[in-house]
N, C-alpha and C positions, 0 to 999 in steps of 0.2 A: 840400578836404573842406568841404562846406556844413553850416552849423549855425544853429539858431534857438533862442533862449532866451525862454521865456514864463513870467514869475513867476506862481506859483500862490497865493502868500500874500504879504502885505505884508512888505517888508524892514525888519526891526527889529534893531538891534545886539544880538548875543548870542542871538537867537532861532533856532529850528530852521526854516530857510527852505526852502520847496519851490519847484521850478520844473519846467516841462515843457520839456525840451531836445530839439530835433530834430537828429540827426546823420546826414547823408546819407539823409534820409527815414525814419529810425528814431526814434520818439518814446520818450524815456526820462524816467520820473518820477524826479527828482533832488532830493536834500536836501543842504543845506549848513549845518553848524553853525559859524558864524564863530568865529575865535579868532586867536591870534598865532603867529608862527613859520611853519615849513614845514607845509603841509597834509598830511593823511593821507587817501589814497584807499582806501576800505574796500570789500571784496567780501564778500557774504553767503553763507550756506549754501543748499543746494538747496531750492527751493520757498518760501523765506522772503522776505518783503518787508522793506523797510528798517526798519520799526518794531521788528522783532525785536531789533536791536542798539541801540535807543534807550537802555536802561539803561546799557550800556557807554559809549556816546557821551556821555551826561550825566555819567558818572563821570570821563571823561577831560577834565575841565574845563580850558578855556583853549586846547585844541588845536583848530585848524580841521580839520573832517572833511567829506569829500565822499563820498556814498554814493548808489547808484541801484538801482532795480528793474530786473533784466535783462528783456529782452523776454519777455512772456508771464507775468510775475510782478507782483503788486500792480497799480500804476497804469501799467505799461508794456505796451502792446498787443503781442501776439505778432507776429513777422515771418512772411512767407510761407514762408521756408525756414529751417532751423536754421543756427546758426553754430557752428563749432568754437571752441576756446579762443583760437586765433590771431585769428579774426574778432572775438571779444568783446574781446580785448585791443586790437585796432585801434579798435573802437568806443569803448572807454574812453579811448584817447588822443585821439580826436576830441572826446569829452566835455570833457576837460581843456582842449583848444584853445578850445572854445566858451565855457567858463567863464573863460577868460583866464589859465590857469595855464601859464606858459612855463618856469619853473625846474623842476628835478627835484622830485618829491614823494616823501613816504614812502608806502609801499604795504603794505596789510594785508589778510588774508583768513582766514576761518574755514571749515573743512570743504571743501565744493565750491568756495567762494570762495578758499580757500587755494591750490587748484590754479590758478585763474585769476590769482591774485596772482603765483604763480611764473612763469606764462606771460608776464605783463606785464613782470616784471623781466628775464626772459630776452630778450624780444622788443624791449624798449625800455630797455636799460641806461642810456642817456643821460638818461632821464626818471625813473629810480628812485634815490632817495637811501638809504633804509633799507627793509628788508623785515621784516614781521611775519607769521608763519604760525602759526595756531592749529588744533589738532585736524584736521590734514590729512595728505596723503601725497604720494608721487611718482607717483601714478596707477596705471597697469597693473602696476607693479613692487611695489605695496603688498601687505601681508598683509591679506586681506579679513576683514571681520567674519564671525561665525558665520551660517549660513544662517537660523537663527531670527531674527536681527536684520535681515538683508538683505531678507527677504520683507516686512517692514513698511516698507522704504524704497522698494520698487519702484513704489509709487503714492503720490499725495498725500492718501490717505484720512485720514491723521491730522490734516491741516489742516482737513478738511471736517466731521469728526465729533468733537465734544468728548469724548463718552463713550469712543470708540475711542482718542483721544489719552491720556486718563487711564489707560486700560488698558495701553497699550504704552509709555508714557513711561519707566517704570523699566527696561524691557527695552532700549529704544532708547538712552536718554541716560545711564543709570547715574548714578554720583556722588551728588549731593545728593538727587536725586529718589527714590533707593531708600529713604531714611529720612525725607525731608521732602517728601512728595507735595504738600503745600499750596503749595509753590513753583511747581507746574505752572500754577496760575492766572495767575501773572505771565507765564509763557511763552505760554500759550494766548491771552491777551489780545492778543498781538502777532502771532498766527498766523491769517491768513485764507487761504481756499482759493485756490491758484494755478490757472490754467487747466491742464487736462490737457495741452494742446498745449505750453504753456510749460514744464511739468515734464518732458515727454518730450524737448523740445529741450535742456534742461539735461543730461539723461542722455546724449543723443547727443553733446553737446559734449565729454564726457569719455571716450567709448568709444575704447579703444585708445590713449589719450593717456598719455604718461609724460614726466617731466622728468629721470629718473634719469641718463641719459647726458649731460645738459647741465649739471646742477647743479654739477659741479666747476669749471665756467667762470663761475659766479655769484660775483662779487666785491663785492657790496654787503653791508655789515654786516647780519646777519640774526638776529632773535630768534625762537626756536621755543618755543611754549607748548603743553603737553599735560596732560591729566588722566590720572591713573593708574588710573581706573575708567571708561574710555570704550569702550563696546561697539561703537560705529560705527567708531571709528578707534583700534585697539589701539596702545598706547604704542610698540611696536617700530617703527612706521612713522615716528614723529617721531625716534626714535634713528637710523634710516636716513638721514633728511634731515640730521641733525646730522653724521653721518659724511661725507655727500656734499658739503655746502656748506662751503667753506673758512672763511669768516668768520662762523660761526654760534655761538649760545649757546642751550642747551636749558634751559628752566625747566619743571619738573614741578609741577603743582598737585596736592598731596596730597589724595586723596579727591575730586578733581574729575572730573566726567563730561564728556560731549560739549558741554554748554552752559555751561561754567564762565565764559565771557566775559559771559554774561547773568546767571547766578545768583550769581556772585561778582564782580560788575562792578567794585567799588572795589578789590579785591585785584588783579584783572587790570590795571586801569587804572594802578595804582601801579607795577607791574612795567614796563609799556609806557612810561610817562612817563619812568622812569629810563633806559630804553634810548634813547628819543628825545633825551634831554637830554645823554647822555654824549658825551665827545669821541671823534672818529673814531680809527680805528687809526693814521692818519698824524699824529695830534696836532692836527688842525684842529678848529675848533668846528663842530657840525652846522648851525648857523644861517648860517655863512659859506661853506658848501660849495655 
């Protein structure tokens, strides 16, 4: 697998470092927040560029984080043809190789990115140390959102029109945005319009995909995080994942909506840090594994 890394910003200790990484001819806008211990490979939600999760990454102080824009989103050009989740997982493994990560990494994903995180852990168990899934589902086996919510998700219009975003945010994301709409500004500042092609490619990646029949074979320690007021991903979907994944723990964010990782970043980061630091089920230290 061929790869080229081109730094986009000067390398400074502790800084949010960007690079353009080419993996088998696919250019990926990538960011690394240096830290200590085992790195966390993080997958974003549909249509969202890496800046969206910046508040969470900043709150997860000291942990090395790797995140990238999938093709067609943010600074990563769209590819000629769409990739399924298996292809995107392979691309992610190539990115880790290009960046020099040889040991197993921690893997995390939110919403659409949670499905990709599941695929990566199932496809590359030898490269996955711990798994963090937030506001996501098992794919085609999921209980879908109401039609009134889904119709706002079918296009990236909310990223392009701030007025439309303000109108639909409480309906789409729930939680804190129902009573504190001023928090939307923080979210909107990190939301730029994805290409229509890139957004459609992300929709295609998940069509017909499900992890439900494979999750019982997933044996990495897994943290599941869900808001109890999430219109996009009803809580029952995370309860299903908890039932299917043998070594899983479910943490419910009370009053949390779909964007709790961003809007309640320090609370979320605290839960995740404890999970990453705890000893494994076999008694070994997470840093030694």
